[in-house]
NULO-789619 format. One record per residue (C-alpha): residue in three letters; x, y, z; residue number from 1. Coordinates in steps of 0.02 Angstrom, whole numbers, padded with zeros to 5 digits. Layout:
@residu->ALA&X->X&Y->Y&Z->Z&num->NUM
...
REM end
This chain:
@residu->MET&X->-01774&Y->-00963&Z->-00574&num->1
@residu->SER&X->-01781&Y->-01119&Z->-00468&num->2
@residu->ASP&X->-01665&Y->-01209&Z->-00588&num->3
@residu->ASP&X->-01541&Y->-01064&Z->-00567&num->4
@residu->ILE&X->-01550&Y->-01075&Z->-00378&num->5
@residu->ASP&X->-01524&Y->-01265&Z->-00383&num->6
@residu->ALA&X->-01374&Y->-01240&Z->-00495&num->7
@residu->ILE&X->-01297&Y->-01114&Z->-00373&num->8
@residu->ASP&X->-01331&Y->-01231&Z->-00225&num->9
@residu->ALA&X->-01253&Y->-01377&Z->-00316&num->10
@residu->THR&X->-01092&Y->-01282&Z->-00347&num->11
@residu->ASP&X->-01076&Y->-01196&Z->-00179&num->12
@residu->ASP&X->-00978&Y->-01335&Z->-00095&num->13
@residu->HIS&X->-00863&Y->-01352&Z->-00244&num->14
@residu->VAL&X->-00824&Y->-01165&Z->-00243&num->15
@residu->TYR&X->-00771&Y->-01166&Z->-00061&num->16
@residu->LEU&X->-00684&Y->-01331&Z->-00067&num->17
@residu->SER&X->-00581&Y->-01276&Z->-00213&num->18
@residu->LEU&X->-00497&Y->-01147&Z->-00106&num->19
@residu->ALA&X->-00414&Y->-01283&Z->-00007&num->20
@residu->GLU&X->-00356&Y->-01388&Z->-00153&num->21
@residu->GLY&X->-00172&Y->-01426&Z->-00147&num->22
@residu->HIS&X->-00157&Y->-01365&Z->00034&num->23
@residu->ASP&X->-00192&Y->-01525&Z->00131&num->24
@residu->ASP&X->-00012&Y->-01553&Z->00184&num->25
@residu->GLY&X->-00031&Y->-01461&Z->00348&num->26
@residu->ALA&X->00081&Y->-01318&Z->00294&num->27
@residu->ALA&X->-00058&Y->-01198&Z->00248&num->28
@residu->ARG&X->-00069&Y->-01044&Z->00356&num->29
@residu->TRP&X->-00203&Y->-00918&Z->00396&num->30
@residu->ALA&X->-00106&Y->-00764&Z->00340&num->31
@residu->PHE&X->-00123&Y->-00682&Z->00170&num->32
@residu->GLY&X->-00016&Y->-00767&Z->00042&num->33
@residu->THR&X->00066&Y->-00902&Z->00145&num->34
@residu->GLY&X->00023&Y->-01082&Z->00108&num->35
@residu->PHE&X->00004&Y->-01037&Z->-00074&num->36
@residu->GLU&X->00129&Y->-01036&Z->-00215&num->37
@residu->ASP&X->00285&Y->-00931&Z->-00189&num->38
@residu->PRO&X->00239&Y->-00757&Z->-00257&num->39
@residu->LEU&X->00409&Y->-00749&Z->-00343&num->40
@residu->HIS&X->00390&Y->-00922&Z->-00419&num->41
@residu->GLY&X->00472&Y->-00929&Z->-00590&num->42
@residu->VAL&X->00572&Y->-00769&Z->-00567&num->43
@residu->ASP&X->00761&Y->-00771&Z->-00559&num->44
@residu->THR&X->00793&Y->-00715&Z->-00380&num->45
@residu->ALA&X->00983&Y->-00709&Z->-00393&num->46
@residu->VAL&X->01046&Y->-00535&Z->-00349&num->47
@residu->PRO&X->01145&Y->-00466&Z->-00498&num->48
@residu->ASP&X->01326&Y->-00415&Z->-00475&num->49
@residu->GLY&X->01344&Y->-00236&Z->-00420&num->50
@residu->VAL&X->01177&Y->-00223&Z->-00329&num->51
@residu->ASP&X->01192&Y->-00169&Z->-00149&num->52
@residu->THR&X->01088&Y->-00295&Z->-00052&num->53
@residu->ALA&X->01071&Y->-00184&Z->00100&num->54
@residu->GLU&X->01003&Y->-00042&Z->-00006&num->55
@residu->LEU&X->00887&Y->-00160&Z->-00100&num->56
@residu->ALA&X->00819&Y->-00233&Z->00062&num->57
@residu->ALA&X->00790&Y->-00058&Z->00136&num->58
@residu->MET&X->00695&Y->-00005&Z->-00019&num->59
@residu->CYS&X->00587&Y->-00162&Z->-00024&num->60
@residu->LEU&X->00550&Y->-00147&Z->00161&num->61
@residu->ALA&X->00498&Y->00035&Z->00153&num->62
@residu->LEU&X->00388&Y->00008&Z->00000&num->63
@residu->GLY&X->00313&Y->-00149&Z->00076&num->64
@residu->ASP&X->00273&Y->-00058&Z->00237&num->65
@residu->ASP&X->00194&Y->00086&Z->00145&num->66
@residu->ALA&X->00082&Y->-00035&Z->00051&num->67
@residu->LEU&X->00033&Y->-00139&Z->00202&num->68
@residu->VAL&X->-00009&Y->00008&Z->00316&num->69
@residu->CYS&X->-00104&Y->00101&Z->00178&num->70
@residu->ALA&X->-00202&Y->-00058&Z->00139&num->71
@residu->GLN&X->-00251&Y->-00076&Z->00321&num->72
@residu->ARG&X->-00317&Y->00103&Z->00323&num->73
@residu->LEU&X->-00414&Y->00070&Z->00163&num->74
@residu->ALA&X->-00488&Y->-00088&Z->00241&num->75
@residu->GLN&X->-00563&Y->00019&Z->00378&num->76
@residu->TRP&X->-00680&Y->00097&Z->00251&num->77
@residu->CYS&X->-00777&Y->-00067&Z->00235&num->78
@residu->THR&X->-00957&Y->-00023&Z->00285&num->79
@residu->ARG&X->-00908&Y->00161&Z->00300&num->80
@residu->ALA&X->-00883&Y->00221&Z->00121&num->81
@residu->PRO&X->-01008&Y->00347&Z->00050&num->82
@residu->GLU&X->-01075&Y->00220&Z->-00076&num->83
@residu->LEU&X->-01062&Y->00032&Z->-00101&num->84
@residu->GLU&X->-00969&Y->00058&Z->-00264&num->85
@residu->GLU&X->-00836&Y->00161&Z->-00172&num->86
@residu->GLU&X->-00820&Y->00032&Z->-00036&num->87
@residu->VAL&X->-00782&Y->-00102&Z->-00166&num->88
@residu->ALA&X->-00660&Y->00013&Z->-00257&num->89
@residu->LEU&X->-00563&Y->00055&Z->-00097&num->90
@residu->ALA&X->-00559&Y->-00128&Z->-00048&num->91
@residu->ASN&X->-00488&Y->-00175&Z->-00218&num->92
@residu->ILE&X->-00356&Y->-00039&Z->-00205&num->93
@residu->GLY&X->-00309&Y->-00110&Z->-00037&num->94
@residu->LEU&X->-00296&Y->-00283&Z->-00108&num->95
@residu->ASP&X->-00180&Y->-00218&Z->-00245&num->96
@residu->LEU&X->-00068&Y->-00144&Z->-00112&num->97
@residu->LEU&X->-00071&Y->-00304&Z->-00010&num->98
@residu->GLY&X->-00012&Y->-00397&Z->-00164&num->99
@residu->GLN&X->00131&Y->-00275&Z->-00184&num->100
@residu->ALA&X->00177&Y->-00292&Z->-00002&num->101
@residu->ARG&X->00186&Y->-00480&Z->-00016&num->102
@residu->LEU&X->00308&Y->-00473&Z->-00160&num->103
@residu->LEU&X->00415&Y->-00338&Z->-00081&num->104
@residu->TYR&X->00424&Y->-00428&Z->00087&num->105
@residu->ALA&X->00469&Y->-00588&Z->-00001&num->106
@residu->ARG&X->00612&Y->-00503&Z->-00091&num->107
@residu->CYS&X->00671&Y->-00417&Z->00068&num->108
@residu->GLY&X->00683&Y->-00585&Z->00156&num->109
@residu->GLN&X->00787&Y->-00655&Z->00017&num->110
@residu->VAL&X->00917&Y->-00515&Z->00019&num->111
@residu->ASP&X->00928&Y->-00449&Z->00197&num->112
@residu->GLY&X->01007&Y->-00609&Z->00265&num->113
@residu->THR&X->00865&Y->-00658&Z->00379&num->114
@residu->GLY&X->00769&Y->-00774&Z->00264&num->115
@residu->ARG&X->00606&Y->-00711&Z->00341&num->116
@residu->GLY&X->00440&Y->-00734&Z->00250&num->117
@residu->GLU&X->00297&Y->-00613&Z->00222&num->118
@residu->ASP&X->00211&Y->-00654&Z->00387&num->119
@residu->ALA&X->00364&Y->-00612&Z->00490&num->120
@residu->TYR&X->00373&Y->-00437&Z->00415&num->121
@residu->ALA&X->00188&Y->-00403&Z->00425&num->122
@residu->TYR&X->00143&Y->-00482&Z->00594&num->123
@residu->THR&X->00293&Y->-00498&Z->00709&num->124
@residu->ARG&X->00377&Y->-00328&Z->00700&num->125
@residu->ASP&X->00345&Y->-00186&Z->00822&num->126
@residu->PRO&X->00299&Y->-00008&Z->00767&num->127
@residu->ASP&X->00479&Y->00054&Z->00784&num->128
@residu->ASP&X->00534&Y->-00076&Z->00658&num->129
@residu->PHE&X->00418&Y->-00012&Z->00522&num->130
@residu->ARG&X->00485&Y->00103&Z->00389&num->131
@residu->ASN&X->00325&Y->00171&Z->00309&num->132
@residu->THR&X->00297&Y->00354&Z->00282&num->133
@residu->ARG&X->00192&Y->00427&Z->00420&num->134
@residu->LEU&X->00060&Y->00493&Z->00299&num->135
@residu->ALA&X->00007&Y->00313&Z->00269&num->136
@residu->GLU&X->-00030&Y->00281&Z->00454&num->137
@residu->LEU&X->-00133&Y->00437&Z->00493&num->138
@residu->PRO&X->-00316&Y->00394&Z->00531&num->139
@residu->ASP&X->-00449&Y->00452&Z->00406&num->140
@residu->THR&X->-00549&Y->00597&Z->00472&num->141
@residu->ASP&X->-00668&Y->00589&Z->00325&num->142
@residu->PHE&X->-00678&Y->00532&Z->00145&num->143
@residu->ALA&X->-00595&Y->00691&Z->00081&num->144
@residu->PHE&X->-00439&Y->00650&Z->00183&num->145
@residu->CYS&X->-00440&Y->00471&Z->00112&num->146
@residu->VAL&X->-00446&Y->00544&Z->-00064&num->147
@residu->VAL&X->-00306&Y->00670&Z->-00035&num->148
@residu->ARG&X->-00194&Y->00542&Z->00047&num->149
@residu->LEU&X->-00223&Y->00417&Z->-00091&num->150
@residu->LEU&X->-00190&Y->00550&Z->-00223&num->151
@residu->VAL&X->-00024&Y->00597&Z->-00143&num->152
@residu->LEU&X->00037&Y->00420&Z->-00108&num->153
@residu->SER&X->-00017&Y->00343&Z->-00271&num->154
@residu->SER&X->00057&Y->00488&Z->-00374&num->155
@residu->TRP&X->00223&Y->00469&Z->-00284&num->156
@residu->ARG&X->00223&Y->00281&Z->-00290&num->157
@residu->LEU&X->00178&Y->00277&Z->-00476&num->158
@residu->ALA&X->00317&Y->00400&Z->-00517&num->159
@residu->LEU&X->00440&Y->00291&Z->-00420&num->160
@residu->PHE&X->00379&Y->00123&Z->-00489&num->161
@residu->GLY&X->00392&Y->00190&Z->-00666&num->162
@residu->ARG&X->00578&Y->00212&Z->-00636&num->163
@residu->LEU&X->00604&Y->00053&Z->-00535&num->164
@residu->ALA&X->00531&Y->-00049&Z->-00680&num->165
@residu->SER&X->00705&Y->-00035&Z->-00755&num->166
@residu->ALA&X->00797&Y->-00072&Z->-00594&num->167
@residu->ALA&X->00950&Y->-00181&Z->-00598&num->168
@residu->ASP&X->00871&Y->-00308&Z->-00483&num->169
@residu->PRO&X->00754&Y->-00414&Z->-00592&num->170
@residu->VAL&X->00633&Y->-00451&Z->-00449&num->171
@residu->LEU&X->00610&Y->-00269&Z->-00399&num->172
@residu->ALA&X->00592&Y->-00222&Z->-00582&num->173
@residu->ALA&X->00458&Y->-00353&Z->-00606&num->174
@residu->VAL&X->00362&Y->-00298&Z->-00450&num->175
@residu->ALA&X->00371&Y->-00119&Z->-00505&num->176
@residu->ALA&X->00314&Y->-00156&Z->-00684&num->177
@residu->LYS&X->00166&Y->-00251&Z->-00619&num->178
@residu->GLY&X->00124&Y->-00113&Z->-00496&num->179
@residu->VAL&X->00124&Y->00025&Z->-00627&num->180
@residu->ALA&X->-00043&Y->-00032&Z->-00700&num->181
@residu->GLU&X->-00120&Y->-00046&Z->-00527&num->182
@residu->LEU&X->-00055&Y->00121&Z->-00468&num->183
@residu->THR&X->-00113&Y->00207&Z->-00627&num->184
@residu->TYR&X->-00291&Y->00159&Z->-00579&num->185
@residu->HIS&X->-00264&Y->00211&Z->-00397&num->186
@residu->ARG&X->-00205&Y->00382&Z->-00450&num->187
@residu->GLN&X->-00345&Y->00403&Z->-00574&num->188
@residu->TYR&X->-00475&Y->00353&Z->-00445&num->189
@residu->ALA&X->-00408&Y->00478&Z->-00320&num->190
@residu->ALA&X->-00394&Y->00616&Z->-00451&num->191
@residu->ASP&X->-00573&Y->00590&Z->-00510&num->192
@residu->TRP&X->-00637&Y->00607&Z->-00331&num->193
@residu->ALA&X->-00526&Y->00757&Z->-00299&num->194
@residu->LEU&X->-00605&Y->00845&Z->-00448&num->195
@residu->ARG&X->-00780&Y->00791&Z->-00396&num->196
@residu->LEU&X->-00761&Y->00851&Z->-00218&num->197
@residu->GLY&X->-00655&Y->01005&Z->-00250&num->198
@residu->ASP&X->-00772&Y->01069&Z->-00387&num->199
@residu->GLY&X->-00929&Y->01007&Z->-00301&num->200
@residu->THR&X->-01029&Y->01085&Z->-00160&num->201
@residu->GLU&X->-00967&Y->01218&Z->-00040&num->202
@residu->GLU&X->-00955&Y->01083&Z->00096&num->203
@residu->SER&X->-00858&Y->00959&Z->-00011&num->204
@residu->HIS&X->-00739&Y->01098&Z->-00062&num->205
@residu->ARG&X->-00714&Y->01146&Z->00121&num->206
@residu->ARG&X->-00676&Y->00968&Z->00169&num->207
@residu->MET&X->-00549&Y->00950&Z->00029&num->208
@residu->ARG&X->-00459&Y->01108&Z->00085&num->209
@residu->ALA&X->-00456&Y->01043&Z->00263&num->210
@residu->ALA&X->-00387&Y->00876&Z->00202&num->211
@residu->LEU&X->-00250&Y->00960&Z->00103&num->212
@residu->ALA&X->-00204&Y->01064&Z->00255&num->213
@residu->ALA&X->-00191&Y->00903&Z->00360&num->214
@residu->VAL&X->-00083&Y->00813&Z->00228&num->215
@residu->ALA&X->00032&Y->00957&Z->00185&num->216
@residu->PRO&X->00147&Y->00942&Z->00340&num->217
@residu->TYR&X->00186&Y->00760&Z->00292&num->218
@residu->LEU&X->00213&Y->00791&Z->00108&num->219
@residu->GLY&X->00396&Y->00835&Z->00125&num->220
@residu->GLU&X->00431&Y->00667&Z->00206&num->221
@residu->VAL&X->00350&Y->00576&Z->00060&num->222
@residu->LEU&X->00439&Y->00675&Z->-00074&num->223
@residu->ASP&X->00612&Y->00683&Z->00006&num->224
@residu->ALA&X->00621&Y->00496&Z->00026&num->225
@residu->ARG&X->00804&Y->00474&Z->00070&num->226
@residu->PRO&X->00908&Y->00371&Z->00095&num->227
@residu->GLN&X->00804&Y->00226&Z->00028&num->228
@residu->PHE&X->00758&Y->00310&Z->-00137&num->229
@residu->ALA&X->00900&Y->00436&Z->-00159&num->230
@residu->ALA&X->00936&Y->00385&Z->-00337&num->231
@residu->HIS&X->00762&Y->00436&Z->-00396&num->232
@residu->ALA&X->00709&Y->00564&Z->-00267&num->233
@residu->ASP&X->00727&Y->00723&Z->-00368&num->234
@residu->ALA&X->00642&Y->00658&Z->-00524&num->235
@residu->VAL&X->00501&Y->00574&Z->-00427&num->236
@residu->ARG&X->00474&Y->00734&Z->-00324&num->237
@residu->GLN&X->00456&Y->00840&Z->-00481&num->238
@residu->GLU&X->00336&Y->00719&Z->-00564&num->239
@residu->THR&X->00231&Y->00701&Z->-00408&num->240
@residu->LEU&X->00215&Y->00887&Z->-00380&num->241
@residu->ALA&X->00171&Y->00913&Z->-00565&num->242
@residu->VAL&X->00029&Y->00788&Z->-00551&num->243
@residu->LEU&X->-00036&Y->00863&Z->-00390&num->244
@residu->ASP&X->-00030&Y->01039&Z->-00464&num->245
@residu->GLN&X->-00125&Y->00984&Z->-00618&num->246
@residu->VAL&X->-00261&Y->00892&Z->-00522&num->247
@residu->LEU&X->-00284&Y->01026&Z->-00388&num->248
@residu->LEU&X->-00289&Y->01167&Z->-00518&num->249
@residu->ALA&X->-00430&Y->01079&Z->-00609&num->250
@residu->ALA&X->-00520&Y->01052&Z->-00444&num->251
@residu->GLY&X->-00506&Y->01233&Z->-00393&num->252
@residu->LEU&X->-00391&Y->01190&Z->-00250&num->253
@residu->ASP&X->-00211&Y->01224&Z->-00201&num->254
@residu->LEU&X->-00080&Y->01141&Z->-00097&num->255
@residu->PRO&X->-00055&Y->01248&Z->00059&num->256
@residu->ALA&X->00119&Y->01287&Z->00124&num->257
@residu->ALA&X->00151&Y->01202&Z->00291&num->258
@residu->ALA&X->00295&Y->01174&Z->00409&num->259
@residu->ALA&X->00353&Y->00994&Z->00403&num->260
@residu->VAL&X->00319&Y->00883&Z->00554&num->261
@residu->PRO&X->00488&Y->00838&Z->00631&num->262
@residu->GLY&X->00547&Y->00657&Z->00614&num->263
@residu->SER&X->00527&Y->00524&Z->00482&num->264
@residu->GLY&X->00438&Y->00358&Z->00472&num->265
@residu->ARG&X->00580&Y->00300&Z->00359&num->266
@residu->ARG&X->00688&Y->00303&Z->00516&num->267
@residu->GLY&X->00559&Y->00217&Z->00626&num->268
@residu->GLU&X->00494&Y->00380&Z->00700&num->269
@residu->HIS&X->00306&Y->00362&Z->00694&num->270
@residu->THR&X->00150&Y->00447&Z->00754&num->271
@residu->GLU&X->00046&Y->00379&Z->00899&num->272
@residu->HIS&X->-00075&Y->00309&Z->00769&num->273
@residu->LEU&X->00035&Y->00169&Z->00702&num->274
@residu->ALA&X->00039&Y->00061&Z->00861&num->275
@residu->PRO&X->-00151&Y->00039&Z->00876&num->276
@residu->LEU&X->-00164&Y->00007&Z->00688&num->277
@residu->LEU&X->-00034&Y->-00131&Z->00699&num->278
@residu->ALA&X->-00112&Y->-00201&Z->00857&num->279
@residu->GLU&X->-00273&Y->-00227&Z->00758&num->280
@residu->LEU&X->-00182&Y->-00297&Z->00608&num->281
@residu->GLN&X->-00072&Y->-00415&Z->00705&num->282
@residu->SER&X->-00193&Y->-00469&Z->00844&num->283
@residu->VAL&X->-00235&Y->-00643&Z->00775&num->284
@residu->ALA&X->-00056&Y->-00683&Z->00725&num->285
@residu->ARG&X->00011&Y->-00637&Z->00896&num->286
@residu->ALA&X->-00128&Y->-00726&Z->00989&num->287
@residu->HIS&X->-00102&Y->-00886&Z->00887&num->288
@residu->PRO&X->00078&Y->-00897&Z->00832&num->289
@residu->GLU&X->00110&Y->-01017&Z->00689&num->290
@residu->ALA&X->-00077&Y->-01052&Z->00678&num->291
@residu->ALA&X->-00136&Y->-01161&Z->00534&num->292
@residu->TRP&X->-00303&Y->-01173&Z->00448&num->293
REM end
């Protein structure tokens, strides 16, 4: 045992020092992703003929914002999840979404004419500039709400990414193809918990019904994702609803009918919950602009 401890001690410094290797040129930054290799390194970033760059940028921005905001909500489960295993699972799902946000923001900066990097999209925009669906920004009331929201958003996102994997833009297609495997796990994780809670105790069933009632008014905004996703909206809507129906039926639940909440996050019309979430997310970046580490 002592030999094992000595071996760990001897490698500790190397493990932490290795994180900084290749970043001693003063350009490294504190934010996720920056200071490291370009996430689109090796991919042909030329926009093919016939691709509408404004439409492509709008799609990448909306999908990136969905991923970033949802990841921030998932991060808030650290130390709060029902079990340690679930805390790790939610954190890993959040990291997957952060990775997707990085790539999508990078592509957006290449095609929207601004040349902005990931940090600019994540940390310097105001709430009105975000284009995420409002469902992503709602605070979690309990674990059941987290499960239902993740089930809805991952089912919709997976249905969309499956189609975007053959998009005309090679970068968007590559991001979507990579995301399909990640989102398949996200959806399966949420579906497993939906079954467990819906078909569990009387209390877990009640909480799932309450969560579905809270999510239902925002479902239409997610499914009717125009104008950014008009080309795929109908097919994605049908697939998403089919998945939800299948999971909820097996869980002894149903999706309640609900009047849609007016407005749309896709147009920058957000709930009062987005501003404090972004204030927390952006606090270090705004307090120390251009900070290096």
